[in-house]
N, C-alpha and C positions, 0 to 999 in steps of 0.2 A: 878364533880365525876361520872363515864359514867354507862351506867348501862347495865347491865349484861344480855343480850339476852340467850331465854331456851336454843338455841343452844354449847353456852358457856359453860351450867353447866355441872357439871361431871355428865358421869352418874349413872340416882338411886335420885340426890338432888331432882329433882322433887318428887321424895314420898316422903322423909323427909317432905319436906316441906308444902306436902299437908296432908300428918298425922298430923303434930305438930300442924298444923291453925283449922284443924277438933276437937284435943286433947283438947280445948278449949270451943266447940257448934258449933254444928250444920249447916250447909251454905250450901246455893245451890252457884252452882259451879260459876256463875260470882262474889262473895258473897266472895269466895277460893280466886280467882284471888286478885279481891280489897284490900283484907287481907295480901297478901304477901306482893301486894306495898309498903301498907300502912305499915305493921312488921316493913322493910326492908329500909324503908324511901327512896322509889322511886327506890333502886338499881337494886333490880329485879322484874320485869315485865314476866309472864308470859301469852304469849297468846292462846284467850282459843281453837284454832286448837294442841296445847299440855297440855293444862288441862283439856280439856274432855275425849280423846283415854288415857291419863294415870287415870280419875275416874273412870273410867270405867274398866281399868285392875286392879284397887287395890278394886274396887265393887267384881268382876270379883271368885279376892283371896281370899275374904268372911274379908277382912280391914276395909271396909265399908259398910253400910245400909244405904238403901235410903225410901224415902219412898217425898212422893207429899206433900206441903203444901203452904200456898199465903205468898210472900212478903213481907214486907213492907208498899211496894205498891199496894198494895191488886194480884198481879200478881201469877199464878199455877206454882212452880216448883220444881223440884227435889234437894232435900237437903236432907245433907247427912253427916250422922255422925260415928266415929267410935264404930266401932266392939270390942269383947273384946280380939280377934284376934290380931286387928289394933292396940287396945292397948300395946299387948303385943312386934308388928311388931316392932315398936315404938319406943321402949324402946332401940329394939336390933341398928335401923336405930339410932339409937342417940348415941349408944358405938359404933360403925362406923366414922360417921363421928367425933367423938372425936378421937379415933387412929391416924384416918389419916391425920386430923388437926394438931396430935399434933407430927405426921410422917415427914407434909409439913414442919413446922417451924423447925423439927432440921434441915433436908436441909438448909434454908432461914438464919438459924444464923453462921451454915459454913463460916467457913472465912479462909483466906490464910495461919496464921497460922496451921490453925486446919490440915492442906496438908501434 
């Protein structure tokens, strides 16, 4: 199965993936990308050049909070966590995604008999 590149993701999908990933635990940037890759069974790979600008944008919107901490390897890294506002935004993003997926599923189910 082919990997879906960031450029192939729908606009706003990266925000949803980051918010959902951080809803489970605080993570540093590289770990966010790894978790998305692992959770999607390697179907989604987010390059760091796309991830970090998105994370910083979400932080500026007040959806993420950041603090410096040590990684498992002892390296200092900036860890990100959802804020209360970020959790509310995640709920909106999930609802929007479900509506979009439902609409696409309806279109994909159309047959010649339906036309």
